[in-house]
Structure formats: C-alpha cells, structure tokens
C-alpha positions as CSV (number, residue, x, y, z in Angstrom):
1,M,-9.8,-1.9,-16.1
2,I,-6.7,0.2,-15.4
3,P,-4.4,0.0,-18.5
4,M,-1.3,-1.3,-16.9
5,K,0.1,-4.6,-15.8
6,T,-0.5,-5.3,-12.1
7,Q,2.6,-5.4,-10.0
8,L,3.5,-7.7,-7.1
9,I,5.0,-6.0,-4.1
10,V,6.6,-8.2,-1.4
11,A,6.4,-6.7,2.1
12,L,9.6,-7.0,4.1
13,D,8.1,-5.9,7.3
14,N,8.5,-9.0,9.5
15,L,12.2,-9.6,8.8
16,Q,15.1,-9.4,11.1
17,T,17.8,-7.0,10.0
18,H,20.3,-9.7,9.1
19,E,17.7,-11.4,6.8
20,V,16.9,-8.5,4.6
21,S,19.7,-8.5,2.0
22,S,19.8,-12.2,1.3
23,L,16.0,-12.5,1.1
24,V,15.8,-9.5,-1.3
25,D,18.4,-11.1,-3.5
26,E,16.5,-14.4,-3.4
27,L,13.2,-12.9,-4.3
28,S,14.8,-10.8,-7.0
29,D,16.1,-14.0,-8.6
30,H,12.5,-15.2,-8.6
31,G,11.2,-12.2,-10.5
32,I,10.3,-9.7,-7.8
33,Q,11.2,-6.1,-8.5
34,W,9.0,-4.3,-5.9
35,F,9.6,-4.3,-2.2
36,K,7.6,-2.7,0.6
37,V,9.5,-1.1,3.5
38,G,7.0,-0.6,6.3
39,L,7.3,1.3,9.6
40,E,8.8,-1.5,11.6
41,L,11.6,-2.2,9.1
42,F,12.3,1.5,8.4
43,V,12.8,2.2,12.1
44,K,15.2,-0.7,12.3
45,E,17.2,0.0,9.1
46,G,16.6,3.7,8.3
47,P,17.4,5.3,4.9
48,S,20.4,3.0,4.4
49,L,18.0,0.2,3.4
50,L,16.5,2.5,0.8
51,K,19.9,3.1,-0.7
52,K,20.7,-0.6,-0.8
53,L,17.5,-1.4,-2.6
54,K,18.0,1.4,-5.1
55,S,21.6,0.4,-5.7
56,K,20.1,-2.9,-7.1
57,N,17.5,-1.1,-9.2
58,H,14.6,-2.2,-7.1
59,K,11.3,-0.4,-6.8
60,I,10.4,0.8,-3.3
61,F,7.0,1.1,-1.7
62,L,7.7,3.1,1.5
63,D,4.7,2.5,3.6
64,L,5.0,4.9,6.6
65,K,1.4,6.3,6.6
66,L,2.5,9.8,7.4
67,F,0.0,11.7,9.5
68,D,1.1,15.1,10.9
69,I,0.8,18.8,10.3
70,P,1.1,19.8,6.6
71,N,4.6,21.3,6.8
72,T,6.0,18.3,8.6
73,V,4.5,15.9,6.1
74,S,5.7,18.1,3.2
75,Q,9.3,17.9,4.4
76,A,9.1,14.2,4.9
77,V,7.8,13.7,1.4
78,K,10.7,15.8,0.0
79,A,13.2,13.6,2.0
80,A,11.7,10.4,0.6
81,A,12.0,11.8,-2.9
82,E,15.7,12.4,-2.4
83,Y,16.1,8.6,-1.9
84,N,14.3,7.9,-5.2
85,V,11.4,6.1,-3.4
86,D,8.7,5.1,-5.9
87,L,5.6,5.0,-3.7
88,L,5.0,6.7,-0.3
89,T,1.9,6.5,1.9
90,I,0.3,9.3,3.9
91,H,-3.0,8.8,5.8
92,C,-6.1,10.4,4.4
93,A,-7.3,11.1,8.0
94,G,-4.7,13.9,8.1
95,G,-7.0,16.0,6.0
96,I,-7.0,17.8,2.7
97,E,-4.4,20.5,3.6
98,M,-1.9,17.8,4.6
99,M,-2.6,15.8,1.5
100,E,-2.3,18.9,-0.8
101,A,1.0,19.7,0.9
102,A,2.3,16.2,0.3
103,S,1.2,16.3,-3.4
104,K,2.9,19.7,-3.9
105,A,6.1,18.4,-2.3
106,A,6.3,15.5,-4.7
107,E,5.9,17.7,-7.8
108,K,8.8,17.5,-10.3
109,T,10.0,14.2,-8.7
110,S,9.3,10.6,-9.6
111,L,7.7,9.9,-6.2
112,N,4.0,8.9,-6.2
113,V,2.2,9.8,-3.0
114,L,-0.7,7.5,-2.0
115,G,-3.5,8.1,0.5
116,V,-4.2,5.3,2.9
117,T,-8.0,5.1,3.4
118,V,-8.9,2.5,6.1
119,L,-6.5,0.0,7.5
120,T,-7.1,-3.7,6.5
121,S,-6.9,-4.6,10.2
122,F,-10.1,-2.6,10.8
123,D,-13.4,-4.3,10.8
124,D,-16.7,-2.4,10.8
125,A,-16.8,-2.2,14.6
126,T,-13.3,-0.7,14.8
127,N,-14.1,1.8,12.1
128,A,-17.3,2.8,14.0
129,Q,-15.3,3.2,17.2
130,I,-12.8,5.5,15.5
131,A,-15.6,7.4,13.7
132,R,-17.4,8.1,17.0
133,A,-14.3,9.8,18.4
134,W,-14.5,12.3,15.5
135,T,-18.2,13.1,15.8
136,S,-20.9,13.9,18.3
137,Q,-23.5,12.5,15.9
138,G,-25.4,9.3,16.8
139,N,-24.9,7.8,13.3
140,V,-21.4,7.2,12.0
141,A,-20.3,6.3,8.5
142,T,-19.8,2.7,7.5
143,R,-16.3,1.4,6.6
144,S,-17.3,1.5,2.9
145,K,-18.5,5.1,3.1
146,T,-15.4,6.1,5.0
147,V,-13.1,4.6,2.3
148,E,-15.1,6.4,-0.4
149,A,-14.9,9.8,1.4
150,F,-11.2,9.5,2.1
151,A,-10.5,8.4,-1.5
152,K,-12.4,11.5,-2.7
153,L,-10.2,13.7,-0.6
154,A,-7.1,12.0,-2.0
155,H,-8.4,12.6,-5.5
156,D,-9.2,16.3,-4.8
157,A,-5.7,16.7,-3.3
158,N,-4.1,15.4,-6.6
159,L,-2.5,12.4,-4.9
160,S,-1.2,9.7,-7.2
161,G,-3.5,7.0,-5.8
162,I,-4.8,5.3,-2.8
163,V,-4.3,2.2,-0.6
164,C,-7.4,0.2,0.2
165,S,-8.6,-3.4,0.7
166,V,-10.0,-5.4,-2.1
167,P,-13.4,-5.7,-0.4
168,D,-13.5,-1.9,-0.1
169,L,-12.5,-1.5,-3.8
170,K,-15.3,-3.9,-4.9
171,M,-17.8,-2.1,-2.7
172,N,-16.9,1.3,-4.2
173,P,-16.9,1.1,-8.0
174,S,-16.4,4.9,-8.0
175,L,-12.8,4.4,-6.9
176,K,-11.9,3.0,-10.3
177,T,-13.4,6.0,-11.9
178,M,-11.5,8.4,-9.7
179,F,-8.1,6.5,-10.1
180,G,-8.7,4.6,-13.2
181,H,-6.5,6.7,-15.5
182,K,-3.0,5.8,-16.7
183,G,-0.4,6.5,-14.1
184,A,-2.7,6.3,-11.1
185,N,-2.2,3.7,-8.4
186,I,-4.6,1.5,-6.5
187,V,-2.6,-0.5,-4.0
188,T,-4.3,-3.4,-2.2
189,P,-2.7,-5.0,0.8
190,G,-4.0,-8.2,2.5
191,I,-3.5,-10.4,-0.5
192,R,-3.6,-14.1,0.3
193,N,-3.9,-17.5,-1.4
194,A,-7.2,-19.2,-0.6
195,G,-5.7,-21.4,2.1
196,D,-3.5,-18.8,3.8
197,A,-4.0,-17.6,7.4
198,K,-5.5,-14.1,7.7
199,N,-3.2,-13.3,10.7
200,D,-4.1,-9.7,11.8
201,Q,-5.8,-8.8,8.5
202,K,-9.6,-8.7,8.5
203,N,-10.1,-7.7,4.9
204,V,-8.2,-10.1,2.6
205,A,-8.6,-11.3,-1.0
206,T,-6.9,-13.4,-3.6
207,A,-4.7,-11.9,-6.3
208,K,-7.3,-12.7,-8.9
209,D,-10.0,-10.9,-7.0
210,A,-7.8,-7.9,-6.6
211,I,-7.0,-7.6,-10.3
212,H,-10.6,-8.0,-11.3
213,A,-11.5,-5.2,-8.8
214,G,-9.0,-2.9,-10.5
215,A,-5.9,-3.0,-8.3
216,T,-2.6,-1.9,-9.9
217,H,-0.3,-3.2,-7.1
218,L,-0.8,-6.2,-4.8
219,V,1.0,-6.3,-1.5
220,V,1.9,-9.8,-0.1
221,G,4.0,-10.4,3.0
222,R,3.8,-13.5,5.2
223,P,2.3,-15.8,2.5
224,I,5.5,-15.4,0.6
225,L,8.0,-14.8,3.4
226,Q,6.6,-17.7,5.5
227,P,4.7,-19.9,3.0
228,T,2.5,-22.6,4.6
229,N,2.9,-24.9,1.6
230,G,6.1,-25.2,-0.6
231,D,8.9,-22.8,-0.6
232,R,9.2,-19.1,-1.4
233,R,10.1,-19.7,-5.0
234,S,7.0,-21.8,-5.7
235,T,4.8,-19.4,-3.8
236,V,6.1,-16.4,-5.8
237,K,5.5,-18.3,-9.0
238,Q,2.0,-19.2,-7.9
239,F,1.2,-15.5,-7.3
240,L,2.8,-14.3,-10.5
241,T,0.9,-17.0,-12.5
242,E,-2.4,-16.1,-11.0
243,M,-1.7,-12.4,-11.8
244,D,-1.0,-13.1,-15.4
245,L,-4.6,-13.3,-16.4
C-alpha cells in the first residue's frame, strides 16, 4: 500500500457559478480540504476561482487534461504553478515528449502533474474504436493494456502520478509498483456508494475498493453534491468514515 492517508476530492464541475462559494464553504465545514476544478467550471470561472480557493487554504485538483504540442503544454503547466495549484492533469495520449515537457515545467514548484490514462466514461468498445484510429493493425490493445502502456509513459516522463479508474488499477498491479512510492499520486475518479447512479461513468467503484487497490486520492462529484439519500453533510461523513479503514 502507498504510505499516505487517502484524500477525498470533491468535484465542483456541475455547479452554477453562483453556487460555488457557498458550497465550498459548506463542504469545508464538513471536513473537505480538496476540490476539483474541471474543464467546465474553469471555462466559467477562470483563474479567479483558483485564487478564491487558495485564499481559503484549500487544495486544488485542476483537471484540464491538457493535450497539445509540448511547448504549449509546458507554458500551461507554468501558468498553473503560478496559481499554486496542487494537482494538474495532462493526457498521456499527448506522447512522451509532451509529458516530459510538462514534468520539466513543474520542476522547482509545488505542482504535481498527473497523466490521465483512459477516461472512466470509456468502455472496452469505445477504447477499441479510438485505438483503431491510431493503428492500421487488425488487433488493438484492450482498455487494460492501454492504461498500463500510458502509465508506463507517465512514469518514464517523471510525472508525479496518474489518473485511472479503480477497475483499471485492480487489473494492473504494476501501477502500484510504478507509482507506489512516497509522494506519488494515483487519483481515481468515478467513486460511488453502492446505491448511487453511475450517470455517464462506466468504470465506478466504492471508496473502500479504491483504497484497497492503492488509490491516494478519490474523486467524488454528484454523489456528494446531489446525494440520493440524506444531505451533503451525512454523505461526506459516510465517505470519510469508509475511507478511515
């Protein structure tokens, strides 16, 4: 197991602009320190939201999944570091040169750059469809093999960790070996309670499963923001209790 306490990150992605500040304050009172700012919310709010979160000493997971030429991604990483972002995602499909440029740009900063492997909204059929667009070969890699290959690239590029689903993490024990050292990050989205709806996620798991698989950070969005049973406070408490194994 990774020698650190697993952290709970609440994803703010599906909020309206006027809801953000009050909800962050509410969740902070319930013991949440980490917040995910995804693409939708970042486009709405911009860097001003990052400043607001940092002014209240919150930890930020900026999930933009950067995918561009190495120089462009490098400059974006440097910009994120200036806002004291804690975790930032790039996409492993951008290639080793892009990932190395991102890693170098984050040197001498507190920013941790993570490589996104395969989206949790992808099933095997979607992964195969994308894989066929990249190859003329008749046989394409399975989702599990794609995750493993991308994770290896992230490791070789000296990224601080990866983002992958819990089922992928369980299918690839080598990922814990690659990123099982102190300070590394294995972030798992798609965390749900047993009775929660999957929504557009196809690869979900409980908090307990994620921790046993080796995750360092669990990302939860709608199950906390829009709980099906109880209120946000009781739902947060339920997740935190399950994580305190």
